N, C-alpha and C positions, 0 to 999 in steps of 0.2 A: 675230522677228528676233533674231540673236545678240547684237547690240549696237546701241543707238540710233544712227541715222545723224546725220551732221553737221547736216542741215537741221532735223530735229526738235529737236536740242539748241539750235540757234540760235533757233528759234521759242520754246522754253521760256524761254531766257534773256531774250529780247526781251519776252516777256509780263510779266516781272517788273520790269525796269528797262532803259533804253536802253544802259547801259554794262555790264550784267551778263554774265557768261560762266560756262560750266560748267567746273568743275575736275575732277570725277569723276562717273561713272555706275556705280552698283553694282546688279547684279541682285538682286531681293528674293525671287524664287521660282525655285529650282533654277538660280540664277546668271543669271536673265534677267528678262523683263518681269513685273511693273512694275519701274521703276528708281528708286533713291534718288539724287537729284542733289545734289551739293555745288556751290555757286556763290560767285563773288566779285562784289563791287559790286552786290549784289542787295538791299541794305538789310537788313531783318529776316528776309527769306526766304533764309537761307543754305543751308537744306536743304529740298527739296520732293520729292514723288513724281510721277513721270511714268509714265502708263500709255499704251501705244500699241497700234495695231491696223493690220491690212492693209486698204488702201483697196478692195481687190477682194473682201474677205470680208464677206458680209452679216451673219454671226453676230458678228464683231468690231464692226461698226457698231452693231448692235442692242445689244450689251452695253455699249458705251461711251455710247450714248444713254441707256440705263437708268442707268448710273453717274452721269451728269450730272443726270438728273431726280431720282434718289434723293438725291444730295448737296444739291441745291437745296432739296428738301423737308426734309431733315434740318436744314439751316441755319435754315429758316423756323420750325421747331419746337424749336430749341435742343437737338437730339439729339447725343449724343457720337459724332461721325463726322468724317472729314477735311472741310475746307472747300474748295470748288471755287475754283480760282484762274484757270484759263483752259481753253478747249476748242477743238479744231478737229475737227469731226465730218465734214468732207468731205476733209480732207487738203490743201486748196488752199494753205495757208500753211506747214504743218509737213512736207508731203511724206508724211505718214502720218496715220492717225486718232490723235488725241492728246488726253489729258486731264491737266491739271496740278492737283495738290491739295496741301494742307498735310500735314505729317508729324505723326502722333500720337505723343506721348511714351510710351515703355515698350517692352515685349517681347511677342512672340506665343508664347514658349516655354510648353509645357504641363508643369506640375510632375509629379513622380512621385506626390505625394500632394496632394490638394486639400482645404483646410480647408472647414468648413461655411460660413464667411464668404465665401470665394471662390465657392463653388457658388451661394450665394444671390445674390451680386453678378452672377453670370453670368445667372441667371434674371431678375434685375431689369433687366438690360440689354435683354433681349427683352421684358419686360413694359412697358418704356417705349414701345416701338414701337406697341403696341396702342392707345395713346391717340391715334394719328394716324389718324383716319378718312380713307379714300381710295377714291374711286370709280375703277375702271379707266380709264386714259387713255393716250395715246401715250407710250411710254417706260416706263410703269409699268402694264403690262397685267395682266389677271386671272391669278392663280396658284392652282393647286389642290394643289400639292405643291412641295417643295424642288427646286432644280436642274431647272427646267422644261424646259431645252433638252437634257436627256439622256434617252434611251430606255432605262431600266433593264430593262424587260421584254424588249426586244429583245436587250440586252446579256447578260441571263441565258441567253437561248436560245443565244447564240453561245459563251459561256465557261463556262456551267454554273449550274444552280439546285440546289435541294434540296427534299425533301418539305415541310419547314417553310416555306420561302419560297413554294412553290407553294400551300400551304394559306393563307398570308397573302394572296397575290395573289387567290385565289378569294374569300376572305372580304371583302376591301376592295371587290372588284368587285360584290359582292352588296348593298353599302350605298350610299346616297346620300352625296355629299360634304356634311358638316355645313354648315348655313346660317349666317346671321348677317351683320351689316354688315361689309363688307371694310375692312381696315386696312392700313397699311404693313407689308409683310413684307420681311425681308432676303433670304430665299430660299436662303442658303447659310451659315446661322449655326451653324458649328462653332467649336471653341475656337481653331483656327488663324486665324480671322478676327476675333479679339478681341485687344485690346492692353491690357497690364496694367502697373501699378506696384504691386508687392506684391499685396495682395488687393483693390486698387482698379482697376476697369475704366476705362481711358482712353477707350475707344470701340470702334466696329465698323468694319471695313474690308472691301474687296472687295464692292461693292454691285451687281455686274453681273447678278445674278439677282433683283434686287428687283422688287416689284410690289405689286398689291393682292390681298388674300386673307385667309384666316382666320389669326388670331394663333396658332392651333394648329400651323401649319406650322413656325414658328421654335421654338416650345416643344418640339415633338416631336423636331426635329432636335437641339436641345441636350441633351435627356434621353437620346437615343440615343447621342450623342457622349460624354457623361460616363460612361455605362455601359461604353462601349468602353475608355476610357482608365483608368478607376478601378474596373474590375470586380472586382479582387481585390488592391487595393493593400494595403500592410502595415498601414495605419491606417484606421479608419472616417472618414467614410462611404464605402462602396464600393457598386459595382453599382447595384441599384435604389434603395438608400438615398441614393446620390449623386444619382440622377435626381430623387428626391423633394425633396432640398434645392433643386435648381434650380426645381422646381415651387413650393416655398414662397416662394422669392425672387421668382418671377414673380407670384404671387398678391398678395404684399405690395405690389409696385410697381404692379400693375394695379388694386388695390383691389377685387378680385372673385375668385371661384373660377373656375378654368379649366374649360372644357367640352370633352367628347369627348376626354379625354386619351388613352385607350387607342387610339382610332381614329388619332390623329395620331402616337402611338408606332409603331403598325404601319406607317403610311404612311412614316415616317422610316426604319424598318428596311428597307423595300422600295426605298430609294434605295441599294441595295447589290447585289452578286452573291454567289454561294455562297462563293467563296474571297476573303477580304478583302484578299489581296495585290494584287488588281486595283484596289481602292478606296483603300487607304492603303499605297502602296509604301514600302519601307524608307527610300528617300532622303527622302520627305516626313516620315516619322516622325522621322528624324534631324534634319531641318531645324527641327522644332518641339520638339526636346529629348526625344524619347521613343524612342531606338533600342533600349530594353529590350524593346519590344513586337515581336511577330511575327504573321504571318498566322494561325497556328493559334490563338493566344490571342485575337486580335480576332474571329475567326470564332466561337469558342466563346462569347465574351461577347455578340456580336450575337445569337446564337441564344437565349441565356438571356433577354436583354431582349425579343426578339420573342415567345418562347413565353409569357412572363409577360403581355405586352400582349394577345396573342390570348386567353389565358385570361380576362383582365379583360373584353375585348370580348365574349366569349361568355357571360359570367356574367349 
């Protein structure tokens, strides 16, 4: 929807206090859903986040059910994430599928240069999740890769692949998915879904792809992401060195060595298509503070990360 309807806004206000009212609703992604609401007469909850969905869309319902389940689990384990305030998962009260949650303090902007401390904090945020053992259950189903609801292989067939991506696809298909006890995975853990105050991570947002699976899913996604954003920044650590700082932070937080790192690096890189313009368009890059990047740079960095991971996997 282009703007939250009056009924869902009234539901959100009423969920906080009988006399609360919405003063403004600001789109947080490309000017739209989710929405940051400012409220009057709502007590301490003067600002909240409202995420909505279409009552006729099964994927919207599934994603919001996952969001609710993940936020409840995060609260149980004291993880840095928004706290669930209210939910209408059938739209009977709000007129739309709706989830209301707290605002995390800080920014999702991605810096031009990332310090080792920030990169290690990023890894530690993912490392904290692997301490939450989780058997698959409704709302938090089994995940074997990031962004479970997107058919990247099919997408590559329609918009273009490359010999390197084809080699990676064939190599991963020849291997079993690494085993191990499933844990809570975020499922879309890139830097745009982390909130920061300086080099301190306030928490993780956008939990609609969460589930139960290998901790390597989130680790590989983050390693791939920092290789894209810091592949040739003016100051170290860059590229694979930046990814290794993420790994170091993860291992310190987890208290153990990460397993099957090369496999999950390849799996993460396969959540792309040949031309990275389709995966990280210019408006998204600008929204997160990195309009300096373009598709050609991102594609080259992805290929360098993927080639190194394949070499490691084959060694």
